[in-house]
N, C-alpha and C positions, 0 to 999 in steps of 0.2 A: 586688129593688128596682131601679128604674130609675136608672142612673148615667150621665149624659151625659158624654161624653169631648170635650175641646177640644184642638185643635192650635193652639198659640199661640207668638208670638215670645218668646224667653227668652234674655237675655244674649248677643245676637248669633247665637243658634242657634234651633232650634225644639224645642218640648216638647209632650208629651202630658200633660194634666192632667185628672183627674176633677173634675167640677163640685163646688164647695164645698170642695175639698181645699186645704190650705195649701201642700202641697209638690207638685212635678211628679212624674209617674210615671217618665218617662224623657226624656232630651234627645237631639237629633240635629243633625247639621250641615246636613242637607238636609230641606226641607219635605216632599218626597215620601216619605222614609223615616218621618218622624213621622206622616204621614197614613196610610200603610200599617199602621203599628203601632197607631194609634188606631182604625182601622177593624176590625182583628182583635179588639180589646178590645170595641168596640161590638157587633160581631156575637156574640161570646161572651156578653155581658151582655144582648143584645137591647135595646140602648139607642140613643141618638142620637150622632152624630158631628158636631161643629161645627168648621169650619175657618176660621181667622182669617187676615187679611192681615198684612203686616209692621207696619201701623199699628194693629193690634188690632181692626179692624172685621171683622165676620162676612162671609166671602166665599161660603161654601157650607155646606149642611147635608145630612146623610144620615141616614135613619131605618133602623135595623136591628131595630126592635121589632115588637111585635104590633099593627100599625096596624089600626083598625077599618075594615071596608069594607061599606057605603059610610061615608065619614067623617061624624062627628057634626057637626051644625050646618048 
């Protein structure tokens, strides 16, 4: 099952959180560490990684899934 991972600000730190999960998977003091951890999970699950800014807006997305080529649409 596709499980998008999000890197989000969390209580002054950074956290990796699975989409629709109530709790964070893990917290980090540095955004880069959270991004690396989230990317490993997304690669393992062949899902998406969504990286947010400090204000919560999406800054970057990475796809680690089985994207169709050519894309639909």
